[in-house]
C-alpha positions as CSV (number, residue, x, y, z in Angstrom):
1,M,101.7,114.6,70.7
2,P,103.9,114.2,73.8
3,L,102.8,111.7,76.3
4,R,102.1,113.2,79.9
5,H,104.1,111.9,82.7
6,Q,101.9,109.3,84.4
7,S,101.8,105.6,85.3
8,P,100.7,103.2,82.6
9,Y,97.3,101.7,82.7
10,I,97.7,98.0,82.4
11,R,94.9,95.7,81.2
12,V,94.2,92.5,79.4
13,A,94.1,92.8,75.6
14,L,90.8,92.9,73.7
15,P,90.1,91.4,70.2
16,D,89.5,95.1,69.0
17,D,93.3,96.0,70.0
18,E,94.6,93.7,67.2
19,E,95.3,96.4,64.7
20,E,96.9,98.7,67.2
21,L,99.1,95.9,68.6
22,S,100.1,94.7,65.2
23,L,101.3,98.3,64.2
24,L,103.2,98.5,67.7
25,D,104.8,95.2,67.0
26,R,106.0,96.2,63.5
27,S,107.1,99.6,64.5
28,T,109.4,98.2,67.4
29,W,111.0,95.5,65.5
30,S,114.7,95.3,65.9
31,T,117.5,92.6,65.7
32,L,118.2,93.7,69.3
33,H,115.2,91.5,70.3
34,A,113.6,89.8,67.3
35,V,115.1,86.6,65.7
36,S,112.7,86.4,63.0
37,P,112.9,88.5,59.9
38,Q,111.5,91.9,59.7
39,P,107.7,91.8,59.0
40,R,106.6,92.5,55.5
41,P,103.1,92.9,53.9
42,P,101.0,90.9,53.9
43,Y,101.2,91.1,57.7
44,P,100.1,88.0,59.7
45,P,97.5,88.6,62.3
46,F,98.8,89.7,65.7
47,F,96.4,87.2,67.5
48,D,96.3,83.7,66.4
49,E,95.4,80.1,67.7
50,R,98.6,80.1,69.9
51,H,98.3,83.9,71.2
52,A,94.9,84.9,72.0
53,P,94.1,88.3,73.2
54,G,93.8,87.0,76.9
55,D,97.5,86.1,76.6
56,H,98.3,89.6,76.5
57,L,98.5,92.6,78.8
58,V,98.7,96.0,77.3
59,A,100.0,99.3,78.6
60,E,98.1,102.4,77.9
61,L,99.1,106.1,78.3
62,D,96.7,108.9,77.3
63,R,94.3,106.1,76.1
64,R,96.8,104.7,73.7
65,I,98.5,101.4,73.8
66,V,102.1,102.0,74.2
67,G,103.3,98.5,75.1
68,Y,102.4,94.9,75.5
69,V,103.6,91.6,77.2
70,R,102.6,88.2,76.0
71,L,102.4,85.3,78.5
72,G,102.3,81.7,77.2
73,F,103.3,78.1,78.3
74,P,106.8,77.3,77.5
75,T,105.6,73.9,76.2
76,P,102.4,72.1,75.8
77,L,103.5,69.5,78.4
78,A,101.2,69.0,81.4
79,S,104.5,68.4,83.4
80,N,105.6,72.0,83.2
81,A,102.1,73.5,83.2
82,H,103.1,75.3,86.5
83,V,105.4,77.6,84.4
84,R,104.5,80.7,82.5
85,Q,106.9,82.3,79.9
86,I,107.2,85.9,78.7
87,Q,107.0,85.3,75.0
88,G,107.1,88.9,73.9
89,L,107.4,92.5,75.2
90,A,107.2,95.6,73.2
91,V,107.3,99.3,74.3
92,A,106.6,102.1,71.8
93,D,109.6,104.5,71.3
94,E,107.8,107.4,72.4
95,A,107.0,105.8,75.8
96,R,110.5,104.4,76.6
97,G,111.8,105.6,80.0
98,R,108.4,106.1,81.5
99,G,108.3,102.7,83.4
100,V,106.1,101.0,80.9
101,G,108.4,98.0,80.5
102,R,108.7,97.6,84.4
103,A,104.9,97.9,84.8
104,L,104.3,95.4,82.1
105,I,106.8,92.9,83.8
106,R,105.2,93.5,87.1
107,A,101.8,93.0,85.8
108,A,103.0,89.6,84.0
109,V,104.5,88.3,87.3
110,E,101.1,89.1,89.0
111,E,99.1,87.6,86.3
112,A,101.2,84.4,86.1
113,R,100.7,84.1,89.9
114,R,96.9,84.7,89.5
115,R,96.9,81.8,86.9
116,G,98.5,79.5,89.2
117,A,102.2,79.5,88.0
118,R,105.1,78.8,90.3
119,R,107.8,80.1,87.9
120,L,108.1,82.8,85.3
121,T,110.7,82.4,82.5
122,L,111.9,84.2,79.4
123,R,114.6,84.3,76.8
124,V,116.3,87.4,75.9
125,L,119.2,88.1,73.4
126,G,122.5,88.5,75.0
127,H,123.2,91.8,73.2
128,N,120.0,93.5,74.7
129,T,121.7,94.9,77.7
130,A,118.8,97.3,78.7
131,A,116.2,94.4,78.7
132,R,118.5,92.1,80.6
133,K,119.1,94.9,83.3
134,L,115.6,95.5,83.5
135,Y,114.6,91.7,84.0
136,E,117.4,91.5,86.6
137,S,116.1,94.4,88.6
138,E,112.7,92.7,88.7
139,G,114.1,89.5,90.1
140,F,115.0,87.4,87.1
141,V,118.3,85.4,87.2
142,V,120.3,84.1,84.4
143,E,119.6,80.2,84.3
144,G,121.3,79.3,81.2
145,V,123.0,80.7,77.9
146,Q,122.9,79.2,74.5
147,P,126.1,80.6,73.0
148,E,125.8,82.1,69.5
149,E,122.4,80.7,69.1
150,F,121.4,83.2,66.5
151,F,123.0,85.1,63.6
152,L,121.4,88.6,63.5
153,G,122.5,91.7,61.7
154,G,125.9,90.1,60.7
155,E,126.8,88.7,64.2
156,Y,126.4,85.7,66.3
157,V,124.2,86.5,69.5
158,D,123.6,84.5,72.6
159,D,120.2,83.3,73.8
160,V,119.9,84.0,77.4
161,L,117.5,82.0,79.5
162,M,116.1,83.8,82.5
163,G,113.7,82.8,85.2
164,R,112.2,83.5,88.6
165,S,110.2,81.9,91.2
166,L,106.7,83.4,92.0
């Protein structure tokens, strides 16, 4: 069923979203953005002790989850508790090009501010040009590059560190 052209509804994830988010995560897996191997059964839980439902914002179109963004702390240190990090972003294939990713990034910025953060950071693979352009258009700048940090799909790929003030 095609999705209507409308703005996505963004909300905090609920425990009941686990199955739908797990399926979305598996269906969007790609070496374009994933550094871990492709998930295989038995699948680990989407939510765990480090990533609770409240750490995720989900995007809905036509009452279906079509994307999520995961916010977390970059380290457990109190000295950088003022920083939040985007630790995952996924958009369903059928929802691409409809502003879902942009809406999730904007919601993550607002949520990080609401939680008292002064900075928001992320890591993106160097060959993920579309994601990098989207982040740049939302105010993120490259703050560092780890050359050839990962070997994915038969090639060495840079890890690009990006951030922005809030």
